[in-house]
ROTORVO-753572 format. One record per residue (C-alpha): residue number from 1; residue in one letter; x, y, z. Coordinates in nm, 3 decimals. Layout:
N
vexlum_keza_u_v_w
NUM_A_X_Y_Z
...
//
This chain:
504
vexlum_keza_u_v_w
1_X_-0.772_-1.534_1.095
2_X_-0.994_-1.584_1.401
3_X_-0.908_-1.368_1.702
4_X_-0.806_-1.573_2.006
5_X_-0.912_-1.485_2.360
6_X_-0.767_-1.616_2.686
7_X_-1.012_-1.640_2.981
8_X_-0.838_-1.643_3.319
9_X_-1.071_-1.723_3.613
10_X_-1.087_-1.984_3.888
11_X_-1.469_-2.010_3.864
12_X_-1.534_-2.307_3.632
13_X_-1.905_-2.225_3.591
14_X_-1.830_-1.869_3.485
15_X_-1.553_-1.968_3.240
16_X_-1.788_-2.229_3.088
17_X_-2.057_-1.965_3.035
18_X_-1.807_-1.716_2.894
19_X_-1.654_-1.976_2.661
20_X_-1.999_-2.060_2.520
21_X_-2.097_-1.695_2.478
22_X_-1.772_-1.582_2.311
23_X_-1.735_-1.892_2.093
24_X_-2.075_-1.808_1.946
25_X_-1.931_-1.468_1.848
26_X_-1.663_-1.644_1.640
27_X_-1.367_-1.612_1.878
28_X_-1.117_-1.887_1.953
29_X_-1.104_-1.952_2.328
30_X_-0.836_-2.071_2.571
31_X_-0.922_-2.113_2.940
32_X_-0.678_-2.087_3.232
33_X_-0.790_-2.147_3.590
34_X_-0.523_-1.927_3.749
35_X_-0.276_-1.650_3.683
36_X_0.012_-1.896_3.717
37_X_-0.142_-2.124_3.452
38_X_-0.174_-1.828_3.214
39_X_0.189_-1.722_3.259
40_X_0.305_-2.079_3.196
41_X_0.091_-2.086_2.882
42_X_0.244_-1.759_2.758
43_X_0.593_-1.895_2.817
44_X_0.493_-2.211_2.631
45_X_0.393_-2.024_2.317
46_X_0.028_-1.929_2.376
47_X_-0.040_-1.597_2.199
48_X_-0.395_-1.473_2.262
49_X_-0.499_-1.147_2.101
50_X_-0.686_-1.039_2.415
51_X_-0.666_-1.165_2.775
52_X_-0.981_-1.154_2.995
53_X_-0.840_-1.151_3.348
54_X_-1.038_-1.196_3.671
55_X_-0.942_-0.954_3.947
56_X_-1.001_-1.186_4.246
57_X_-0.824_-1.523_4.222
58_X_-0.631_-1.744_4.465
59_X_-0.260_-1.792_4.407
60_X_-0.182_-1.480_4.199
61_X_-0.462_-1.223_4.197
62_X_-0.550_-1.025_3.885
63_X_-0.328_-0.724_3.961
64_X_-0.019_-0.938_4.031
65_X_-0.089_-1.140_3.717
66_X_-0.120_-0.819_3.517
67_X_0.220_-0.703_3.645
68_X_0.375_-1.034_3.532
69_X_0.202_-1.012_3.191
70_X_0.346_-0.665_3.141
71_X_0.697_-0.806_3.188
72_X_0.641_-1.110_2.963
73_X_0.424_-0.944_2.693
74_X_0.438_-0.563_2.717
75_X_0.202_-0.515_2.420
76_X_-0.063_-0.764_2.540
77_X_-0.424_-0.640_2.545
78_X_-0.568_-0.721_2.890
79_X_-0.929_-0.662_2.998
80_X_-0.988_-0.688_3.374
81_X_-1.310_-0.862_3.487
82_X_-1.464_-0.806_3.829
83_X_-1.790_-0.882_4.006
84_X_-1.802_-0.534_4.161
85_X_-1.680_-0.181_4.112
86_X_-1.354_-0.117_4.300
87_X_-1.216_0.230_4.224
88_X_-0.875_0.166_4.376
89_X_-0.834_-0.157_4.177
90_X_-0.949_0.015_3.858
91_X_-0.691_0.291_3.901
92_X_-0.413_0.039_3.963
93_X_-0.516_-0.174_3.663
94_X_-0.517_0.127_3.432
95_X_-0.178_0.238_3.568
96_X_-0.039_-0.104_3.482
97_X_-0.166_-0.076_3.125
98_X_-0.495_-0.269_3.127
99_X_-0.694_-0.202_2.811
100_X_-1.027_-0.191_2.999
101_X_-1.206_-0.279_3.325
102_X_-1.546_-0.448_3.285
103_X_-1.800_-0.586_3.530
104_X_-1.856_-0.956_3.478
105_X_-2.151_-1.015_3.242
106_X_-2.454_-1.214_3.349
107_X_-2.733_-0.961_3.406
108_X_-3.074_-1.058_3.255
109_X_-3.080_-0.756_3.022
110_X_-2.749_-0.849_2.859
111_X_-2.589_-0.510_2.935
112_X_-2.276_-0.677_3.072
113_X_-2.237_-0.894_2.761
114_X_-2.267_-0.589_2.535
115_X_-2.008_-0.401_2.742
116_X_-1.768_-0.695_2.725
117_X_-1.813_-0.729_2.349
118_X_-1.740_-0.358_2.302
119_X_-1.429_-0.383_2.522
120_X_-1.300_-0.680_2.320
121_X_-1.359_-0.499_1.988
122_X_-1.172_-0.193_2.113
123_X_-0.883_-0.407_2.239
124_X_-0.857_-0.588_1.903
125_X_-0.856_-0.254_1.726
126_X_-0.570_-0.130_1.945
127_X_-0.381_-0.455_1.881
128_X_-0.425_-0.413_1.506
129_X_-0.297_-0.057_1.527
130_X_0.003_-0.166_1.737
131_X_0.085_-0.438_1.482
132_X_0.074_-0.181_1.201
133_X_0.306_0.051_1.396
134_X_0.548_-0.238_1.447
135_X_0.536_-0.328_1.077
136_X_0.605_0.028_0.962
137_X_0.881_0.064_1.223
138_X_1.043_-0.254_1.091
139_X_1.024_-0.118_0.736
140_X_1.184_0.207_0.850
141_X_1.460_0.012_1.025
142_X_1.546_-0.161_0.697
143_X_1.602_0.179_0.535
144_X_1.715_0.411_0.816
145_X_1.798_0.686_0.569
146_X_1.430_0.708_0.482
147_X_1.491_0.927_0.179
148_X_1.688_0.966_-0.139
149_X_1.996_1.178_-0.188
150_X_1.951_1.550_-0.241
151_X_1.700_1.621_-0.515
152_X_1.737_2.000_-0.501
153_X_2.079_2.041_-0.660
154_X_1.972_2.080_-1.024
155_X_1.815_2.365_-1.214
156_X_1.543_2.130_-1.349
157_X_1.418_2.086_-0.994
158_X_1.408_2.454_-0.901
159_X_1.035_2.488_-0.966
160_X_0.968_2.172_-0.762
161_X_1.179_2.301_-0.473
162_X_1.006_2.638_-0.481
163_X_0.660_2.479_-0.472
164_X_0.753_2.244_-0.187
165_X_0.879_2.545_0.010
166_X_0.549_2.724_-0.045
167_X_0.299_2.452_0.037
168_X_0.474_2.210_0.277
169_X_0.354_2.383_0.595
170_X_-0.012_2.384_0.488
171_X_-0.277_2.111_0.476
172_X_-0.351_2.171_0.110
173_X_-0.386_1.874_-0.126
174_X_-0.101_1.812_-0.371
175_X_-0.102_1.607_-0.692
176_X_0.246_1.478_-0.783
177_X_0.296_1.392_-1.149
178_X_0.582_1.246_-1.347
179_X_0.716_0.927_-1.501
180_X_0.753_0.613_-1.296
181_X_1.066_0.616_-1.081
182_X_1.128_0.992_-1.073
183_X_1.091_1.013_-0.694
184_X_0.732_1.121_-0.636
185_X_0.730_0.939_-0.302
186_X_1.046_1.128_-0.199
187_X_0.876_1.461_-0.265
188_X_0.570_1.343_-0.072
189_X_0.786_1.251_0.228
190_X_0.957_1.589_0.207
191_X_0.618_1.764_0.213
192_X_0.529_1.562_0.523
193_X_0.868_1.623_0.689
194_X_0.829_2.000_0.658
195_X_0.464_2.006_0.768
196_X_0.315_2.052_1.116
197_X_0.215_1.683_1.090
198_X_0.577_1.563_1.085
199_X_0.547_1.391_1.425
200_X_0.248_1.187_1.308
201_X_0.247_0.891_1.066
202_X_0.334_0.911_0.696
203_X_0.148_0.625_0.525
204_X_0.188_0.526_0.160
205_X_-0.067_0.313_-0.031
206_X_-0.011_0.186_-0.385
207_X_-0.354_0.190_-0.548
208_X_-0.235_-0.035_-0.834
209_X_-0.105_-0.313_-0.607
210_X_-0.444_-0.447_-0.494
211_X_-0.778_-0.524_-0.663
212_X_-1.059_-0.282_-0.581
213_X_-1.227_-0.494_-0.312
214_X_-0.902_-0.540_-0.118
215_X_-0.792_-0.180_-0.169
216_X_-1.113_-0.059_-0.003
217_X_-1.034_-0.267_0.305
218_X_-0.672_-0.149_0.297
219_X_-0.778_0.217_0.294
220_X_-1.082_0.214_0.522
221_X_-1.048_-0.107_0.725
222_X_-1.322_-0.362_0.783
223_X_-1.539_-0.498_1.060
224_X_-1.509_-0.855_1.173
225_X_-1.720_-1.083_0.953
226_X_-1.782_-0.816_0.688
227_X_-1.671_-1.060_0.415
228_X_-1.525_-1.408_0.382
229_X_-1.188_-1.416_0.556
230_X_-1.251_-1.104_0.767
231_X_-1.190_-1.286_1.096
232_X_-1.075_-0.979_1.285
233_X_-1.147_-0.609_1.288
234_X_-0.891_-0.428_1.070
235_X_-0.782_-0.067_1.102
236_X_-0.742_0.094_0.760
237_X_-0.467_0.325_0.641
238_X_-0.686_0.635_0.670
239_X_-0.749_0.561_1.035
240_X_-0.385_0.478_1.098
241_X_-0.271_0.804_0.931
242_X_-0.501_1.014_1.154
243_X_-0.342_1.358_1.207
244_X_-0.065_1.257_0.966
245_X_-0.018_1.230_0.590
246_X_-0.153_0.968_0.349
247_X_0.008_0.927_0.006
248_X_-0.210_0.761_-0.258
249_X_0.034_0.639_-0.522
250_X_-0.088_0.537_-0.870
251_X_-0.419_0.716_-0.803
252_X_-0.518_0.668_-1.168
253_X_-0.557_0.292_-1.106
254_X_-0.829_0.339_-0.844
255_X_-1.169_0.204_-0.950
256_X_-1.458_0.450_-1.005
257_X_-1.646_0.308_-0.705
258_X_-1.354_0.373_-0.471
259_X_-1.300_0.715_-0.629
260_X_-1.651_0.809_-0.514
261_X_-1.583_0.691_-0.159
262_X_-1.249_0.873_-0.151
263_X_-1.419_1.195_-0.264
264_X_-1.666_1.159_0.025
265_X_-1.380_1.122_0.275
266_X_-1.197_1.425_0.137
267_X_-1.513_1.638_0.153
268_X_-1.663_1.525_0.485
269_X_-1.352_1.402_0.669
270_X_-1.526_1.084_0.778
271_X_-1.577_0.730_0.650
272_X_-1.717_0.392_0.751
273_X_-1.526_0.066_0.760
274_X_-1.624_-0.209_0.516
275_X_-1.921_-0.386_0.673
276_X_-1.968_-0.111_0.932
277_X_-2.223_0.163_0.982
278_X_-2.050_0.383_1.240
279_X_-1.894_0.696_1.087
280_X_-1.531_0.751_1.186
281_X_-1.393_1.104_1.178
282_X_-1.044_1.141_1.039
283_X_-0.795_1.425_1.003
284_X_-0.552_1.335_0.724
285_X_-0.359_1.533_0.465
286_X_-0.389_1.348_0.134
287_X_-0.117_1.358_-0.131
288_X_-0.179_1.181_-0.462
289_X_0.066_1.069_-0.730
290_X_0.034_0.934_-1.082
291_X_0.223_0.883_-1.407
292_X_-0.099_0.867_-1.609
293_X_-0.280_1.129_-1.813
294_X_-0.573_1.202_-1.583
295_X_-0.719_1.456_-1.825
296_X_-0.757_1.187_-2.093
297_X_-0.901_0.950_-1.834
298_X_-1.163_1.211_-1.739
299_X_-1.264_1.246_-2.102
300_X_-1.289_0.867_-2.125
301_X_-1.501_0.857_-1.809
302_X_-1.256_0.644_-1.610
303_X_-1.152_0.915_-1.362
304_X_-1.396_1.140_-1.179
305_X_-1.367_1.506_-1.263
306_X_-1.477_1.620_-0.916
307_X_-1.211_1.402_-0.752
308_X_-0.948_1.533_-0.992
309_X_-1.013_1.894_-0.891
310_X_-1.027_1.798_-0.523
311_X_-0.682_1.636_-0.545
312_X_-0.524_1.887_-0.781
313_X_-0.534_2.197_-0.563
314_X_-0.159_2.218_-0.614
315_X_0.012_2.023_-0.892
316_X_0.384_1.947_-0.894
317_X_0.541_1.793_-1.204
318_X_0.868_1.610_-1.134
319_X_1.098_1.597_-1.437
320_X_1.264_1.269_-1.545
321_X_1.624_1.192_-1.452
322_X_1.745_1.249_-1.811
323_X_1.656_1.616_-1.758
324_X_1.836_1.626_-1.419
325_X_2.175_1.480_-1.509
326_X_2.359_1.712_-1.270
327_X_2.202_1.514_-0.984
328_X_2.342_1.179_-1.101
329_X_2.683_1.202_-0.924
330_X_2.520_1.272_-0.587
331_X_2.270_0.991_-0.641
332_X_2.549_0.747_-0.731
333_X_2.738_0.833_-0.414
334_X_2.424_0.807_-0.202
335_X_2.315_0.466_-0.333
336_X_2.663_0.316_-0.316
337_X_2.697_0.423_0.048
338_X_2.344_0.306_0.133
339_X_2.377_-0.046_-0.010
340_X_2.731_-0.100_0.107
341_X_2.602_-0.044_0.462
342_X_2.295_-0.259_0.404
343_X_2.480_-0.556_0.247
344_X_2.806_-0.516_0.444
345_X_3.014_-0.480_0.129
346_X_3.286_-0.227_0.045
347_X_3.158_0.072_-0.150
348_X_3.305_0.040_-0.503
349_X_3.443_0.350_-0.671
350_X_3.328_0.392_-1.034
351_X_3.602_0.445_-1.292
352_X_3.593_0.739_-1.532
353_X_3.456_0.511_-1.803
354_X_3.168_0.390_-1.586
355_X_3.099_0.741_-1.456
356_X_3.071_0.872_-1.812
357_X_2.833_0.589_-1.905
358_X_2.619_0.661_-1.600
359_X_2.604_1.031_-1.681
360_X_2.510_0.975_-2.045
361_X_2.264_0.688_-2.001
362_X_1.903_0.772_-2.096
363_X_1.761_0.621_-1.770
364_X_1.412_0.526_-1.893
365_X_1.345_0.386_-1.544
366_X_1.466_0.712_-1.386
367_X_1.602_0.716_-1.030
368_X_1.464_0.369_-0.955
369_X_1.667_0.224_-1.242
370_X_1.983_0.405_-1.127
371_X_1.927_0.275_-0.774
372_X_1.898_-0.084_-0.896
373_X_2.215_-0.053_-1.106
374_X_2.408_0.077_-0.803
375_X_2.264_-0.202_-0.588
376_X_2.393_-0.460_-0.840
377_X_2.731_-0.284_-0.846
378_X_2.762_-0.316_-0.468
379_X_2.655_-0.682_-0.462
380_X_2.857_-0.801_-0.763
381_X_3.164_-0.583_-0.699
382_X_3.244_-0.620_-1.072
383_X_3.249_-0.300_-1.277
384_X_3.280_-0.476_-1.614
385_X_2.934_-0.631_-1.572
386_X_2.778_-0.289_-1.511
387_X_2.965_-0.139_-1.807
388_X_2.846_-0.419_-2.035
389_X_2.488_-0.366_-1.916
390_X_2.497_0.007_-1.985
391_X_2.662_-0.036_-2.325
392_X_2.389_-0.266_-2.454
393_X_2.163_-0.094_-2.711
394_X_1.851_0.045_-2.548
395_X_1.516_0.153_-2.684
396_X_1.442_0.523_-2.698
397_X_1.304_0.646_-2.362
398_X_0.924_0.658_-2.355
399_X_0.750_0.990_-2.405
400_X_0.629_1.161_-2.090
401_X_0.264_1.153_-2.203
402_X_0.099_0.820_-2.116
403_X_-0.094_0.621_-2.378
404_X_-0.452_0.723_-2.456
405_X_-0.731_0.542_-2.274
406_X_-0.952_0.282_-2.439
407_X_-1.306_0.416_-2.437
408_X_-1.502_0.125_-2.581
409_X_-1.496_-0.254_-2.550
410_X_-1.280_-0.438_-2.799
411_X_-1.455_-0.725_-2.976
412_X_-1.227_-1.026_-3.005
413_X_-1.225_-1.295_-3.269
414_X_-1.262_-1.650_-3.137
415_X_-0.921_-1.756_-3.256
416_X_-0.625_-1.632_-3.052
417_X_-0.411_-1.633_-3.370
418_X_-0.653_-1.426_-3.576
419_X_-0.526_-1.085_-3.451
420_X_-0.175_-1.164_-3.572
421_X_-0.293_-1.288_-3.909
422_X_-0.522_-0.987_-3.954
423_X_-0.251_-0.741_-3.856
424_X_0.001_-0.891_-4.095
425_X_-0.244_-0.926_-4.386
426_X_-0.371_-0.571_-4.344
427_X_-0.021_-0.427_-4.339
428_X_-0.143_-0.176_-4.080
429_X_0.000_-0.333_-3.770
430_X_-0.073_-0.036_-3.549
431_X_-0.454_-0.074_-3.550
432_X_-0.586_-0.027_-3.196
433_X_-0.241_-0.041_-3.038
434_X_-0.140_0.248_-2.811
435_X_0.192_0.413_-2.891
436_X_0.267_0.170_-3.177
437_X_0.411_0.321_-3.495
438_X_0.259_0.177_-3.814
439_X_0.479_-0.044_-4.026
440_X_0.564_0.161_-4.333
441_X_0.706_0.047_-4.664
442_X_1.037_0.218_-4.733
443_X_1.221_0.223_-5.068
444_X_1.426_-0.070_-4.933
445_X_1.115_-0.275_-4.846
446_X_0.888_-0.348_-4.548
447_X_1.037_-0.348_-4.196
448_X_0.938_-0.706_-4.106
449_X_1.071_-0.683_-3.751
450_X_0.859_-0.374_-3.679
451_X_0.558_-0.540_-3.841
452_X_0.595_-0.845_-3.616
453_X_0.635_-0.630_-3.305
454_X_0.320_-0.431_-3.376
455_X_0.124_-0.747_-3.460
456_X_0.235_-0.905_-3.132
457_X_0.121_-0.599_-2.938
458_X_-0.214_-0.610_-3.117
459_X_-0.254_-0.976_-3.022
460_X_-0.165_-0.904_-2.659
461_X_-0.406_-0.614_-2.643
462_X_-0.697_-0.816_-2.780
463_X_-0.621_-1.115_-2.557
464_X_-0.613_-0.893_-2.247
465_X_-0.932_-0.711_-2.351
466_X_-1.117_-1.038_-2.404
467_X_-1.003_-1.172_-2.067
468_X_-1.104_-0.848_-1.893
469_X_-1.454_-0.874_-2.041
470_X_-1.476_-1.242_-1.947
471_X_-1.384_-1.181_-1.582
472_X_-1.566_-0.846_-1.554
473_X_-1.245_-0.650_-1.500
474_X_-1.125_-0.860_-1.206
475_X_-0.759_-0.805_-1.284
476_X_-0.637_-1.067_-1.035
477_X_-0.835_-1.339_-1.213
478_X_-0.724_-1.206_-1.552
479_X_-0.358_-1.229_-1.448
480_X_-0.409_-1.590_-1.337
481_X_-0.597_-1.673_-1.658
482_X_-0.322_-1.526_-1.876
483_X_-0.051_-1.690_-1.661
484_X_0.130_-1.363_-1.582
485_X_0.195_-1.177_-1.260
486_X_-0.048_-0.905_-1.151
487_X_0.221_-0.639_-1.196
488_X_0.301_-0.764_-1.547
489_X_-0.068_-0.744_-1.637
490_X_-0.091_-0.383_-1.517
491_X_0.219_-0.290_-1.716
492_X_0.079_-0.458_-2.028
493_X_-0.253_-0.276_-1.986
494_X_-0.071_0.058_-1.964
495_X_0.149_-0.029_-2.262
496_X_-0.155_-0.117_-2.472
497_X_-0.358_0.182_-2.351
498_X_-0.624_-0.024_-2.173
499_X_-0.796_0.137_-1.874
500_X_-1.118_0.051_-1.697
501_X_-1.426_0.132_-1.902
502_X_-1.701_0.376_-1.794
503_X_-1.931_0.207_-1.548
504_X_-1.697_-0.089_-1.497
//
């Protein structure tokens, strides 16, 4: 989106020149011939990103207008413009919260224009940062607890607790490992909360949620015009987390190109925005998390070995909830209280029957699954529905080790139905399918249901592989082509053991 600037000056010739100059830089322009006109525009819904305000004007002068702006729009970015240096006015403008004070451009060497452009860029950067603070504050307001229930009560977590106690107050890198939903982000927040950086931002980025080109902008920011749609300067998460903690979740899904850039940032503590050439120094503690087998990915060439050892200075493995059953009662109580407050419903009390089911459930989705069940319990206020859900037959929980990586392209037959036919005719339905047990012939005959399941997985795997090759591993386009959500595609790729190929 194009940044919008408001020019406030009673000199029509100067505003005409400034409009022409700044429009050529790609900004949207609004012109007001007085401070009163600006204030009326703000009350009427005008929302400029930056206000360029003349100091000397009839009616309301620049300082009085600035005072009124501060009352109407406290977060507004205001740059004061003047035809001369006036130290007393500069001091007063800064005291009132002006972003900058610039001499009016117009000199033959273009020095004034360059100074104004720099001031506008800096103001837009501050506005972007303020917007990010507001967004994160709003997210925190939605979940004021900001953490899970106690995760230190069980013996299975003793080693985790001991390691957190040892390393929390240092700046050392930590790699958090464990199944999806075990609470890796909770441990990361606890490491931040106990660190000297606790007063600075904690920023979490899911590396699997965005394609590589957007993830780079999310992490490092971009300059205006660096790519199509980059209408404004954007501050990245590294810059926003300066002097704080950055958690890189699902680090195994980061592309090799971004892995190289991340390694550079970790080593040199500086980076450049997308489309920029100015190095930006950054002081950030980086925590990484994954549920993938990074060692297998290194052997397959899809995860950099040097980055692995940079991230894995300290490794903490978080056990699944089925190994921490003594924590379940406290988690139940915590989630029921949390969502009853959030949804303004009474907190239901589980019966002995439901409590026993909750304690004995396998919880393949770990704490996240338990949280969702308790959320439904609060909303529905009907225990029988939860009991019926838990009593339904469930598949055996997945093994902790993730599926092996695919190390070579899969060649696909032209017909989409061929994989199924081949799998069934061969009687070896597990060919090329990660974690799929082969269909075996028992004394009672062939397990047709298992054979069909394995054949279906084979067909899915080959269809996904063919689409990935066709779209050069652009997973967003692949998801659209296969008519599934991006998240579903990622889950299917993990289930079938498909990771990015070396050099992709």
